C-alpha positions as CSV (number, residue, x, y, z in Angstrom):
1,X,-34.1,-24.5,-16.8
2,X,-31.7,-21.5,-16.6
3,X,-28.1,-22.4,-15.9
4,X,-26.9,-20.9,-12.7
5,X,-23.8,-18.7,-12.8
6,X,-21.2,-19.1,-10.2
7,X,-20.8,-15.9,-8.3
8,X,-17.8,-13.9,-9.4
9,X,-14.8,-14.0,-7.0
10,X,-13.8,-10.8,-5.4
11,X,-10.8,-9.3,-7.2
12,X,-8.0,-7.4,-5.4
13,X,-9.2,-4.2,-7.1
14,X,-12.6,-4.6,-5.5
15,X,-11.3,-3.9,-2.1
16,X,-8.4,-1.6,-2.9
17,X,-8.1,2.1,-2.4
18,X,-7.6,3.9,-5.7
19,X,-6.3,7.1,-4.1
20,X,-2.6,6.5,-4.7
21,X,0.0,9.3,-4.6
22,X,3.5,9.6,-5.9
23,X,6.7,11.5,-5.3
24,X,10.0,11.7,-7.0
25,X,13.1,9.8,-5.8
26,X,14.8,13.3,-5.3
27,X,12.0,14.7,-3.1
28,X,13.0,15.4,0.5
29,X,11.2,13.9,3.6
30,X,9.8,17.4,4.3
31,X,8.2,17.5,0.9
32,X,6.9,13.9,1.2
33,X,5.4,14.7,4.7
34,X,3.6,17.8,3.3
35,X,2.2,15.6,0.5
36,X,1.0,13.0,3.0
37,X,-0.6,15.8,5.0
38,X,-2.2,17.5,2.1
39,X,-3.7,14.3,0.6
40,X,-4.5,12.8,4.0
41,X,-2.6,9.6,3.3
42,X,-0.1,7.4,5.0
43,X,1.5,5.9,1.9
44,X,3.4,7.5,-1.1
45,X,4.9,5.6,-4.0
46,X,8.2,6.7,-5.2
47,X,8.9,7.1,-9.0
48,X,12.3,7.5,-10.7
49,X,13.0,9.9,-13.6
50,X,11.6,7.4,-16.1
51,X,8.3,7.2,-14.2
52,X,8.8,3.7,-12.9
53,X,7.7,3.0,-9.3
54,X,10.9,2.1,-7.4
55,X,9.7,2.1,-3.8
56,X,7.1,3.1,-1.2
57,X,7.3,5.4,1.8
58,X,4.9,5.1,4.7
59,X,4.2,7.4,7.6
60,X,5.9,4.7,9.9
61,X,9.1,5.1,8.0
62,X,9.0,8.9,8.5
63,X,8.1,8.5,12.2
64,X,11.1,6.1,12.7
65,X,13.4,8.6,11.1
66,X,12.2,11.4,13.4
67,X,12.4,9.2,16.5
68,X,16.0,8.2,15.9
69,X,18.4,9.8,18.4
70,X,21.8,11.2,17.4
71,X,21.0,11.2,13.7
72,X,23.9,12.3,11.6
73,X,21.6,14.2,9.2
74,X,18.4,16.2,9.6
75,X,15.7,13.7,8.6
76,X,13.8,16.4,6.7
77,X,16.7,16.7,4.2
78,X,16.9,13.0,3.4
79,X,15.7,12.1,-0.1
80,X,13.0,9.5,-1.0
81,X,15.5,7.2,-2.6
82,X,17.4,7.1,0.7
83,X,14.5,6.0,2.9
84,X,12.1,4.2,0.6
85,X,11.1,0.5,1.1
86,X,12.1,-1.2,-2.2
87,X,10.7,-4.7,-1.9
88,X,7.0,-4.2,-1.5
89,X,4.4,-6.7,-2.7
90,X,2.8,-6.0,-6.1
91,X,-0.2,-7.9,-7.3
92,X,-2.2,-7.6,-10.5
93,X,-5.5,-5.8,-9.7
94,X,-7.6,-8.4,-11.7
95,X,-6.3,-11.4,-9.7
96,X,-9.1,-13.1,-7.6
97,X,-8.8,-13.2,-3.8
98,X,-9.2,-16.7,-2.5
99,X,-9.8,-15.7,1.2
100,X,-9.2,-13.1,3.8
101,X,-6.5,-15.4,5.2
102,X,-4.7,-15.3,1.9
103,X,-4.6,-11.5,2.2
104,X,-3.4,-11.6,5.7
105,X,-0.6,-14.0,4.8
106,X,0.5,-11.7,2.0
107,X,0.5,-8.7,4.2
108,X,2.5,-10.5,6.9
109,X,5.3,-11.1,4.4
110,X,6.2,-7.4,4.3
111,X,7.3,-4.9,6.9
112,X,5.1,-2.1,5.5
113,X,1.9,-4.2,5.5
114,X,0.7,-2.8,2.2
115,X,0.1,-4.3,-1.2
116,X,0.5,-2.3,-4.4
117,X,-2.0,-3.1,-7.1
118,X,-0.7,-3.1,-10.6
119,X,-2.5,-2.7,-14.0
120,X,-0.5,-2.7,-17.2
121,X,2.7,-2.2,-15.2
122,X,1.4,0.9,-13.3
123,X,0.4,1.2,-9.6
124,X,-3.3,1.8,-9.6
125,X,-4.4,0.8,-6.1
126,X,-3.4,0.0,-2.5
127,X,-4.5,-2.4,0.1
128,X,-3.5,-1.8,3.7
129,X,-3.4,-4.4,6.5
130,X,-5.5,-2.0,8.6
131,X,-8.4,-2.5,6.2
132,X,-8.1,-6.3,6.3
133,X,-8.1,-6.2,10.1
134,X,-11.3,-4.2,10.1
135,X,-13.0,-6.7,7.8
136,X,-11.7,-9.6,10.1
137,X,-13.1,-7.8,13.2
138,X,-16.6,-7.7,11.6
139,X,-16.5,-11.3,10.4
140,X,-16.7,-12.3,14.1
141,X,-20.1,-10.7,14.5
142,X,-21.7,-11.1,11.1
143,X,-21.8,-13.7,8.4
144,X,-19.4,-12.0,5.9
145,X,-17.5,-13.3,3.0
146,X,-15.8,-11.8,0.0
147,X,-17.9,-12.1,-3.2
């Protein structure tokens, strides 16, 4: 009799986007917006001079800057370090996911609704709430579960 193996749990890295992009803390919003456009992304991680990720900028952050009325400064001239979101959630990429609800709860804890995946201290992936919402939508119609 062959022993049956338990199916491997889905890891965070299994559902993450590995297309991650970075900017410097000194980059202006105009530079960051061009990078987002050129790479067709809505999220840019910010690195300091030492190469450590210190924050994240989303398209929503930029839209809010542009939408502000009576701004004292031209938003295009602001620097990444002035507008970045510092307290984003980071999770080891090899950590198993217990459930879709666990993911949703994690994403609800942060304004930016993104999780940065870390391997050896470096950001290597990204999970967006939009992706989880799409999975959730299909689970209503199909029998779907994470591995």
